[in-house]
C-alpha positions as CSV (number, residue, x, y, z in Angstrom):
1,M,41.8,-44.2,-11.0
2,R,40.3,-47.4,-8.9
3,R,42.2,-49.6,-7.6
4,S,41.5,-52.8,-5.5
5,V,42.9,-52.6,-1.8
6,I,43.3,-55.1,0.9
7,L,41.4,-53.9,3.9
8,S,42.1,-57.2,6.3
9,C,43.3,-60.8,6.2
10,G,42.2,-63.9,8.1
11,S,43.5,-67.5,8.8
12,Y,42.9,-70.9,9.9
13,L,45.0,-74.1,10.6
14,P,43.4,-77.2,12.0
15,K,44.7,-78.2,15.9
16,K,46.2,-81.6,14.4
17,V,50.0,-80.8,13.9
18,L,51.8,-83.5,12.2
19,N,55.6,-83.3,12.8
20,N,58.2,-84.9,11.0
21,A,59.2,-87.5,13.9
22,E,55.6,-88.8,13.4
23,L,55.8,-89.2,9.7
24,E,59.1,-91.3,10.3
25,K,56.9,-93.7,12.0
26,M,54.3,-93.8,8.9
27,V,56.4,-93.9,6.0
28,E,60.4,-94.4,5.0
29,T,61.8,-91.4,5.7
30,T,63.7,-89.2,8.4
31,D,63.5,-85.6,9.6
32,E,66.6,-84.7,8.0
33,W,66.1,-85.8,4.3
34,I,62.3,-83.9,4.7
35,T,63.9,-80.6,6.2
36,Q,66.7,-80.9,3.8
37,R,64.9,-81.0,0.5
38,T,62.0,-79.3,1.7
39,G,62.2,-77.0,4.6
40,I,59.6,-78.8,6.4
41,K,59.3,-79.3,9.6
42,S,55.5,-80.0,10.4
43,R,52.3,-79.5,9.0
44,H,48.5,-79.1,9.9
45,V,46.1,-81.6,9.1
46,A,42.1,-80.9,9.3
47,G,40.5,-82.9,11.6
48,D,37.9,-85.9,11.3
49,G,34.5,-84.2,9.6
50,E,36.5,-81.0,9.2
51,S,36.0,-79.7,5.5
52,T,37.6,-77.2,3.0
53,A,34.5,-75.2,3.7
54,D,34.7,-75.4,7.5
55,M,38.3,-73.7,7.2
56,A,37.3,-71.3,4.8
57,V,34.3,-70.2,6.6
58,A,36.6,-70.0,9.8
59,A,39.4,-67.7,8.0
60,A,36.7,-65.9,6.1
61,R,34.9,-64.7,9.1
62,Q,38.0,-63.5,11.1
63,A,38.8,-61.7,7.9
64,L,35.5,-60.0,8.0
65,E,35.5,-59.2,11.3
66,R,39.3,-57.8,11.1
67,S,37.6,-55.5,8.2
68,G,35.0,-53.7,10.3
69,L,32.8,-54.9,7.7
70,K,29.7,-57.3,8.1
71,G,28.5,-60.2,5.8
72,S,26.2,-57.6,4.2
73,D,28.4,-55.6,3.1
74,I,30.2,-58.0,0.4
75,D,29.7,-58.3,-2.7
76,A,31.3,-61.4,-4.4
77,V,32.6,-64.2,-2.8
78,I,35.7,-66.2,-4.5
79,V,37.2,-69.1,-3.2
80,C,40.4,-70.4,-4.5
81,T,40.8,-74.5,-3.6
82,S,41.6,-77.6,-5.6
83,T,40.1,-79.7,-2.8
84,P,36.2,-78.6,-2.7
85,D,33.7,-80.7,-0.3
86,Q,31.9,-81.5,-3.2
87,T,32.2,-81.5,-7.1
88,F,29.0,-79.1,-6.8
89,P,27.9,-76.6,-5.2
90,S,31.6,-74.5,-4.7
91,V,33.0,-74.0,-1.7
92,A,32.2,-70.3,-2.5
93,V,28.5,-70.5,-2.1
94,K,28.9,-72.2,1.3
95,V,31.0,-69.6,2.6
96,Q,28.5,-67.0,1.4
97,A,25.8,-68.7,3.3
98,A,27.4,-69.3,6.6
99,L,28.3,-65.5,6.4
100,D,25.2,-64.3,5.6
101,I,26.3,-62.1,2.3
102,P,23.6,-61.6,0.0
103,P,23.0,-63.0,-3.3
104,G,25.9,-61.8,-5.8
105,P,28.7,-63.7,-7.6
106,A,30.4,-66.6,-5.8
107,F,32.4,-69.2,-7.5
108,D,35.7,-71.4,-7.1
109,V,38.9,-70.6,-8.7
110,Q,40.9,-73.6,-9.3
111,A,44.9,-73.6,-10.6
112,V,46.2,-75.7,-7.8
113,C,49.3,-73.8,-5.6
114,A,48.6,-70.5,-8.1
115,G,45.5,-70.3,-6.9
116,F,45.0,-67.4,-4.6
117,V,47.2,-64.9,-7.2
118,Y,44.5,-66.4,-10.3
119,G,42.0,-65.4,-7.7
120,L,43.8,-62.1,-6.6
121,S,43.7,-61.5,-10.4
122,V,39.8,-62.0,-10.8
123,A,38.6,-60.3,-7.7
124,D,40.8,-57.1,-9.2
125,N,39.2,-57.3,-12.3
126,F,35.6,-57.8,-10.9
127,I,36.7,-54.5,-8.9
128,K,38.2,-52.5,-11.6
129,G,35.7,-53.1,-13.9
130,G,33.1,-51.6,-11.5
131,Q,31.2,-54.6,-11.3
132,V,31.7,-55.0,-7.4
133,R,32.9,-53.0,-4.2
134,R,34.1,-55.7,-2.1
135,V,35.3,-59.1,-2.7
136,L,35.9,-61.9,0.4
137,L,38.9,-63.9,-1.3
138,V,39.8,-67.0,0.1
139,G,42.5,-69.7,-0.6
140,A,41.3,-73.0,1.7
141,E,42.8,-76.4,0.8
142,K,42.6,-79.9,2.5
143,M,45.5,-81.1,0.4
144,T,45.7,-84.2,2.8
145,S,42.6,-85.6,1.6
146,I,44.4,-86.3,-1.7
147,I,48.1,-87.5,-0.4
148,D,48.7,-91.3,-0.9
149,W,50.3,-91.7,2.8
150,K,52.6,-94.6,1.5
151,D,54.2,-92.1,-1.2
152,R,56.9,-91.0,0.4
153,T,57.8,-88.3,-2.0
154,T,54.6,-86.3,-1.6
155,C,52.8,-87.3,1.4
156,V,55.8,-85.2,3.3
157,L,54.9,-81.7,1.2
158,F,51.5,-81.3,2.3
159,G,49.5,-79.5,5.1
160,D,46.0,-77.9,5.8
161,G,44.5,-74.6,6.2
162,A,42.6,-71.7,5.1
163,G,43.9,-67.8,4.3
164,A,41.3,-64.8,3.4
165,V,41.5,-61.1,2.7
166,V,38.9,-58.6,2.0
167,M,39.5,-56.5,-0.9
168,E,38.0,-53.2,-1.5
169,A,37.5,-50.3,-4.3
170,A,39.6,-47.4,-3.6
171,E,39.5,-44.1,-5.9
172,G,43.3,-42.4,-5.8
173,G,45.9,-43.0,-3.6
174,D,49.2,-45.5,-4.3
175,R,47.7,-48.5,-2.1
176,G,46.1,-51.7,-3.7
177,I,47.0,-54.3,-6.9
178,L,49.3,-52.8,-8.9
179,S,49.2,-55.9,-11.4
180,T,48.7,-59.2,-11.6
181,H,50.5,-61.9,-14.3
182,L,49.3,-65.1,-15.0
183,H,50.7,-68.1,-16.8
184,A,50.0,-71.6,-17.7
185,N,51.8,-74.6,-20.0
186,G,49.4,-77.4,-20.4
187,K,52.1,-79.1,-22.1
188,L,53.4,-79.9,-18.7
189,K,50.3,-80.7,-17.1
190,D,51.5,-84.5,-16.5
191,I,54.7,-83.8,-14.2
192,L,52.0,-83.0,-11.8
193,Y,48.7,-84.1,-11.1
194,T,46.1,-86.2,-9.5
195,S,45.2,-89.9,-10.1
196,G,41.6,-89.6,-10.2
197,G,38.5,-87.3,-11.2
198,T,34.9,-87.3,-11.1
199,S,34.5,-87.9,-15.0
200,T,37.5,-90.7,-15.2
201,T,38.2,-92.7,-11.9
202,H,35.1,-91.5,-10.5
203,D,37.1,-90.4,-7.1
204,S,39.6,-88.0,-6.2
205,G,42.6,-89.7,-6.5
206,H,45.9,-88.5,-5.0
207,V,48.9,-86.5,-6.0
208,V,51.3,-87.4,-8.3
209,M,54.5,-85.6,-9.0
210,E,57.6,-85.8,-10.6
211,G,59.5,-83.8,-8.2
212,K,63.0,-82.9,-10.1
213,E,60.9,-81.6,-13.1
214,V,58.4,-79.6,-11.3
215,F,61.4,-78.0,-9.2
216,R,63.4,-77.5,-12.5
217,H,60.3,-75.3,-14.1
218,A,59.4,-73.5,-10.7
219,V,62.9,-72.1,-10.4
220,Q,62.5,-70.6,-14.4
221,Y,59.4,-69.9,-14.3
222,M,59.7,-68.3,-11.0
223,A,62.3,-66.0,-12.2
224,D,60.5,-65.1,-15.5
225,V,57.6,-64.3,-14.0
226,V,59.3,-61.9,-10.9
227,A,61.2,-60.3,-14.2
228,E,58.2,-59.5,-16.1
229,T,56.3,-57.8,-13.2
230,L,59.3,-55.7,-12.1
231,E,59.6,-54.8,-15.7
232,H,55.7,-54.1,-15.9
233,N,55.7,-51.7,-13.3
234,K,59.0,-50.0,-13.6
235,V,60.2,-51.3,-10.1
236,K,63.8,-52.1,-9.1
237,P,64.2,-55.3,-6.7
238,D,65.3,-53.0,-4.0
239,E,62.3,-51.1,-3.9
240,I,60.2,-54.4,-2.5
241,D,59.5,-54.6,1.1
242,W,58.6,-57.8,1.1
243,L,58.3,-61.0,-1.1
244,V,55.1,-63.6,0.0
245,P,55.9,-66.5,-2.0
246,H,53.9,-69.5,-2.5
247,Q,55.3,-72.5,0.3
248,A,56.0,-74.9,-1.7
249,N,59.6,-75.8,-1.4
250,I,62.4,-73.6,0.9
251,R,64.9,-74.2,-2.0
252,I,62.5,-72.3,-4.6
253,I,62.0,-69.7,-2.1
254,E,65.4,-69.2,-2.0
255,A,66.2,-69.3,-5.5
256,T,63.3,-66.7,-6.4
257,A,65.2,-64.4,-3.3
258,K,68.8,-64.4,-5.0
259,K,67.1,-63.9,-8.2
260,L,66.1,-60.4,-6.7
261,N,69.5,-59.8,-4.6
262,M,67.0,-60.3,-1.6
263,G,68.0,-61.3,1.6
264,M,65.6,-64.1,3.3
265,D,64.9,-61.6,6.0
266,K,62.5,-59.7,3.8
267,V,60.9,-63.0,2.6
268,I,58.0,-64.5,4.4
269,V,58.7,-67.8,5.2
270,T,56.0,-70.2,6.7
271,I,56.7,-73.8,5.1
272,H,58.7,-74.8,8.2
273,K,55.4,-74.9,10.0
274,H,52.6,-75.3,7.4
275,G,53.8,-77.3,4.8
276,N,52.4,-76.8,1.3
277,T,49.0,-75.7,1.9
278,S,48.5,-74.8,-2.0
279,A,46.0,-72.2,-2.7
280,A,46.0,-71.7,1.1
281,S,49.7,-71.1,1.6
282,I,50.1,-67.1,0.0
283,P,47.0,-65.7,2.2
284,L,48.3,-68.0,5.5
285,A,51.7,-66.3,4.9
286,L,50.7,-62.8,4.6
287,C,48.4,-62.9,7.5
288,E,50.9,-64.2,9.6
289,A,53.2,-61.7,8.3
290,V,50.9,-59.1,8.9
291,D,49.9,-60.3,12.8
292,S,53.4,-60.0,13.9
293,G,54.0,-56.7,12.7
294,K,56.3,-57.6,9.9
295,I,54.3,-56.1,7.3
296,K,52.6,-52.8,7.4
297,K,50.2,-50.2,5.5
298,G,52.1,-48.9,2.7
299,D,54.8,-51.8,2.3
300,L,55.4,-53.3,-1.7
301,L,54.9,-57.1,-1.8
302,L,55.6,-59.3,-4.5
303,M,53.4,-62.6,-4.5
304,E,54.4,-65.5,-6.7
305,A,53.2,-69.1,-7.1
306,L,53.7,-72.0,-9.8
307,G,50.9,-75.0,-9.5
308,A,50.0,-77.8,-11.3
309,G,49.0,-77.6,-14.9
310,L,51.6,-75.9,-15.0
311,T,50.3,-72.7,-13.7
312,W,51.9,-70.0,-12.2
313,G,51.7,-66.2,-11.4
314,S,52.5,-63.1,-9.5
315,A,51.2,-59.8,-8.3
316,L,52.8,-56.7,-7.0
317,V,50.4,-55.0,-4.3
318,R,51.1,-51.9,-2.3
319,F,49.7,-53.0,1.0
């Protein structure tokens, strides 16, 4: 059986860090309020002139170097983002050019916070189908560019950054992407959206969210997709070594862990220092856990995420 194995990961976080104490001076909020409701203490903010593509290239370059491969070894580039530099061309072609990756598929995937899981599924199917051998998959977001800094319900949540993985086809063995599960419910599109767009307001607008509604659906959908993943693979919760969730809200993460009867010591948590980096959050969390020695080759990982759309999904991965 041909499987998609994650060879390496890379990450990039902007130098500027914005903590809750600084936000208290910008908007009517408190460190206590933010921490209790979200688990966030600080987040990274892209510098002046620092784009999504810049961050994507930095994370991708590190992942590529760690894989021991060169740009010429990569067959396809997929970037998961909802904050591209331009309407077109894609961020992916900028990564392709910057890393001297030869002509081949290069495109962006837009599923907001569920973007990386969607992109992982697309890359996996490209590899399983035999169309490519190696894929560079990146999640990169400059979420602070679409924030209304006067809206205290949303401006405290988001941060910038990028994470990347190099995926390769492998024959036999038990490592690789075991399954992916993707969903969307467009009837819930109006509880989390941006107020602008190129064909409507001619600008990107800013994030608008009905927090309570998003939270309610997120808890339920995460529970459902986790159950679906376990059932599909005939895996018991105690067989999972690590939960690598989208970093949106610590209470959603805790609720998912509780459904799995999993202690928080088996959950990768970075939200306290990254905030919600949308499509970048899972690869950033994965990379940090690998770098720290928590996640090791052979570990069974459950990744899950929910984003605007609403879109949600999961992946079971033997790392």
